[in-house]
N, C-alpha and C positions, 0 to 999 in steps of 0.2 A: 356190799349188800349182806345183810344178816341171813344166817341160816338158822332155822328153828327146828330142832329135832326132838321128837317125843322120847323121853328118857325116864327110866325108873328113878324114883327119889333115892333109891339105895345106890345108884351109880355114883362113883367118886366125884364126877363133875357136878351132878345135881346136889349131892350131899354137901359138897364144899360151898356151893351157892347158898343153900339153906342155912348152913352154919354161919356164914357171913351175915345173911339177912337177920337171923335171930340175934347175933352178937351186936349188930348195929341197933336193932330195936331195943335190946336190953340196956345198952349203953346210953341211949338217948332218953329212955323212959323208965324211971325207977319203978319197980314192981311189975314190970312187963311179964306177962305169963307166956312161957315158951311151951308150945305143944308141937313136937315134930309130927309131921303128917304120917298117917298110916299109908304105906305104899299102895295098898289096894284102892285108896281114895283117888289116886291119880293114875289109874290104869283103866283103859277103855273097857266097858262102856261107862264106868263110873266117873271118868274124868281123864285128864292128861296133864303131865308136867312137861314143859318145853325148856330145853337148854338152848340159849341163843349164842351163836358164835359169829365172829367177824374175822375173815382171813385165818380161820383155824384156831382163833383164840376165844375161849369161853368168856363171855362178857356179861351174861345175865340169864335170868330164867323166871319162870312163873307157872302157875297151874290154874286149871279150872276143875271144879268138881260139880257134879250134878246134885242139886239139893232135892229136886222134884223132876218128874219127867220133862218138864218144859222150862225149868229154871236152873241156871248154872251160877256158880259163885267163883269169882276171881280170887286166887289166894297166892300170897307170897311173891308178888311181883317185885323183882329186884334187878337192878342194873349196877354193876360195879362202877366205882367212881370214874374209871377211865372211859366208860361208855356213856356217861351222863351228858345231857345237852346235845346228843347226836341224833336224836329222833328214835333211838333204839327202844326206849320205853314205850313210846306210842306204837311203834311197829309190833312189838311184842304183845301189847294189849289188843291190837287189832287182830293178830293171829290167834290169840286166845279166844276172842269173840267168834272168829270164824270156826274154830274147832268146837266151841260150845254149840254153835248153830248146827254143825254137822252131827253132833250128838243129840240134836232134837230141841235144843233150848230156843225159846222165843224171847226170853229176857235173861239178863245177867245182873247179878247184884254183887256188891263188895262192901267191906267195911274198912275204915282206916282211922287213924288217930289225928287229932288236931295239930300235933307237932309236925306231921308230915305234910307240910304246906305244898311242896312241889308235887307230891302225889295227888293231892286234892285238885290242884290246878290242871294236872294231866287228865284226871277223870272228868272234871267239868268241861274242859275243852274237847273231850272225846264224846260228849253228848250224855254223860251221866247226870242224873238229877238226884238231889238229896231226898231221902225218904225216911220215914219212921224206922226205928230199929227193927230188924227182922231176926235178930239173934240176941244172945245175952253175952257176947264177947266182952270181957272186962277191959280189954285193951282198946276197944273201939269207942270213938266219940262221934263219928260220922258214918252214915250208911248211905249207899248210892244204888241206883238202878238205871238200867238202860234197856229199852226194847230193841230186839233184833228184828230185822225185816223178814217176817214170814217164817222164821226159824230155819232159814236157808242161807247159803252164802250170799253176801250182799255186796 
């Protein structure tokens, strides 16, 4: 069973995950714009960054940030190769949605790139619907939204 711990993005485990995430994105997509997150963005009540571990081994992470009082955005969802295909990505996404709801969100948005086909599959199967762009992220080619039930734990 995975453990999800709120962690500052400056923590060595969170920073290592973010470095891996950005390195993977940059390697797979030439011209990818890297913007390391402001730690305050992922500190309650503005948001949260979760580090996921299994049996004491850090295996993934991701964050949510509040864009508006009732809208959160999923950011930097990443699972190390050793944890892929285990359901950890889905569990992490669900926990991020739960945390967004606790912060008052009634919907969650995210953006992704066409080259990240597995990520798109995860989002679609988790109930996200493709929407018009809600930001001007030059790395994004697809934008998604999901309504949360009543802005509370579901």
